[in-house]
LUMKETI-241449 format. One record per residue (C-alpha): residue in one letter; x, y, z. Coordinates in steps of 0.05 Angstrom, whole numbers, plus 5000, padded with zeros to 4 digits. Example, Ala and Ser with C-alpha at 12.3 -4.5 7.8 and 13.67 -1.06 7.14 Angstrom:
<rs>
A:5246:4910:5156
S:5273:4979:5143
</rs>
This chain:
<rs>
X:6068:8593:5197
X:5993:8605:5218
X:5943:8550:5240
X:5861:8549:5226
X:5853:8580:5290
X:5903:8635:5291
X:5873:8657:5223
X:5797:8659:5249
X:5828:8696:5313
X:5875:8749:5262
X:5811:8761:5217
X:5761:8772:5273
X:5816:8822:5309
X:5835:8858:5237
X:5759:8874:5215
X:5744:8881:5283
X:5676:8828:5291
X:5633:8831:5350
X:5607:8762:5312
X:5650:8697:5315
X:5687:8687:5251
X:5677:8609:5224
X:5689:8586:5163
X:5628:8594:5143
X:5645:8673:5141
X:5657:8718:5084
X:5651:8788:5060
X:5571:8774:5048
X:5559:8758:5106
X:5609:8785:5158
X:5597:8859:5182
X:5668:8898:5180
X:5696:8854:5120
X:5691:8909:5068
X:5742:8935:5020
X:5779:8973:5076
X:5770:8906:5126
X:5801:8870:5068
X:5862:8910:5064
X:5864:8905:5151
X:5856:8833:5132
X:5918:8827:5086
X:5961:8867:5124
X:5954:8835:5184
X:5962:8769:5150
X:6024:8794:5120
X:6060:8819:5190
X:6035:8751:5217
X:6079:8715:5159
X:6137:8761:5164
X:6122:8799:5092
X:6106:8727:5056
X:6039:8740:5034
X:6053:8807:4998
X:6063:8781:4929
X:6001:8740:4927
X:5956:8772:4884
X:5906:8720:4892
X:5904:8741:4976
X:5870:8803:4953
X:5808:8779:4919
X:5790:8724:4974
X:5734:8749:5006
X:5717:8679:5047
X:5761:8646:5102
X:5751:8580:5058
X:5785:8617:4995
X:5839:8646:5053
X:5850:8577:5080
X:5863:8546:5005
X:5908:8604:4980
X:5949:8591:5049
X:5949:8518:5046
X:5978:8515:4972
X:6038:8558:4986
X:6043:8525:5061
X:6035:8581:5107
X:5982:8537:5146
X:6000:8482:5194
</rs>
């Protein structure tokens, strides 16, 4: 399980963004959130959740914090 604050920190660390990650962050308005950044987010998230997210193909195309949160909530990975 992960909470919202942990998720925001994980994404910020994964993409090495100097800009604070918020609920409004997405791949269009966040430097570092490109295809490699997306892969880094997925890898970090999968490590944090002990491999449980690797089968969630919808996460691969989730290009915003809101979309990632919705997917994690629907699968009950979010506190």
